[in-house]
C-alpha positions in Angstrom: 35.8 23.0 -18.0 32.9 22.8 -15.2 29.0 23.8 -14.9 26.5 23.8 -13.2 23.0 25.2 -14.1 20.2 25.3 -11.6 16.2 25.1 -12.5 12.7 24.1 -10.9 12.7 27.5 -9.4 8.7 29.3 -9.8 5.9 30.8 -7.9 4.1 29.0 -5.2 1.6 29.5 -2.1 2.7 29.7 1.0 2.5 26.2 2.5 3.2 24.9 -0.6 6.1 23.0 -2.5 9.2 23.2 -4.9 11.9 20.6 -6.0 14.9 22.3 -7.4 17.7 20.9 -9.0 21.3 21.6 -9.8 23.0 19.8 -13.1 26.4 19.7 -13.2 29.4 18.8 -15.6 33.0 18.3 -16.0 32.9 17.3 -12.5 31.4 13.9 -10.4 29.0 15.3 -7.6 29.7 11.8 -5.6 33.5 13.1 -4.6 32.4 16.7 -4.3 30.5 18.9 -1.5 27.6 19.6 -2.6 25.8 22.9 -1.0 23.5 25.9 -1.8 22.7 29.1 -1.0 20.3 31.3 -1.2 19.7 35.5 -2.1 16.7 37.7 -1.3 16.3 41.6 -1.7 18.4 43.9 -1.1 20.0 40.5 1.8 23.4 38.8 1.8 23.5 35.5 0.5 23.2 33.3 2.7 24.1 29.6 3.0 20.8 26.4 2.8 22.5 23.0 3.3 25.2 21.3 1.8 25.6 17.5 1.2 29.1 16.2 1.2 30.5 13.0 -0.4 29.9 10.6 2.2 25.9 11.4 2.4 25.9 14.0 5.6 24.0 16.4 5.2 23.9 19.9 7.4 20.9 22.3 7.2 20.5 26.1 8.1 18.6 26.1 11.0 15.7 28.1 9.6 14.7 25.6 6.8 15.7 22.1 9.0 12.4 19.5 8.7 11.8 21.6 5.8 14.0 21.5 3.0 15.8 18.3 1.7 18.9 17.9 -0.4 19.9 15.1 -2.1 21.5 13.5 -5.3 21.2 11.2 -8.3 24.9 10.4 -8.8 24.2 8.6 -11.9 22.2 11.5 -12.8 24.9 14.0 -11.5 22.4 15.9 -10.3 22.1 17.4 -6.5 18.6 18.6 -5.9 17.0 21.1 -2.9 12.7 19.3 -2.1 11.3 22.2 0.1 8.3 21.8 1.3 6.1 24.4 4.0 7.8 27.2 2.1 6.9 30.4 3.4 7.1 34.1 2.2 10.1 34.7 3.8 11.6 31.6 2.1 12.0 34.1 -1.9 15.8 34.2 -2.2 17.4 33.5 -5.9 18.7 29.9 -4.8 22.1 29.7 -5.8 24.0 25.9 -6.3 28.5 26.4 -5.2 30.8 23.6 -5.6 32.7 24.9 -3.2 35.9 22.9 -5.1 36.1 25.1 -7.5 34.3 27.9 -6.3 32.0 27.6 -8.8 28.2 28.7 -8.6 25.5 28.0 -10.4 23.3 31.1 -12.4 20.8 30.5 -10.0 17.1 29.7 -10.2 14.0 32.3 -8.3 11.9 30.9 -5.9 9.1 33.5 -5.0 6.7 32.1 -1.9 3.3 34.5 -2.2 1.5 34.6 1.4 
């Protein structure tokens, strides 16, 4: 059985940084596409970033240059480094593994102005 567990969210001031982690169990992330989504209050869940098994990454336009998705295969963990955070980045952030259509439980990120 595959599970995803996110961590690393919190409250940060505008301009600050956070690093989110997504620990996968039951399946190797190295051979899977891994993604991050977010959902702000009153809004639909939106895609943020993807890392392919090849290591190629893609980002939603509003986070390009500020967020970095990466993975540590030995730890079976995907990361989302978020820099220069803005109040509009406030959301619950979810890790998603498309192969299994599997979501993590989410981690709250709040950016104060």
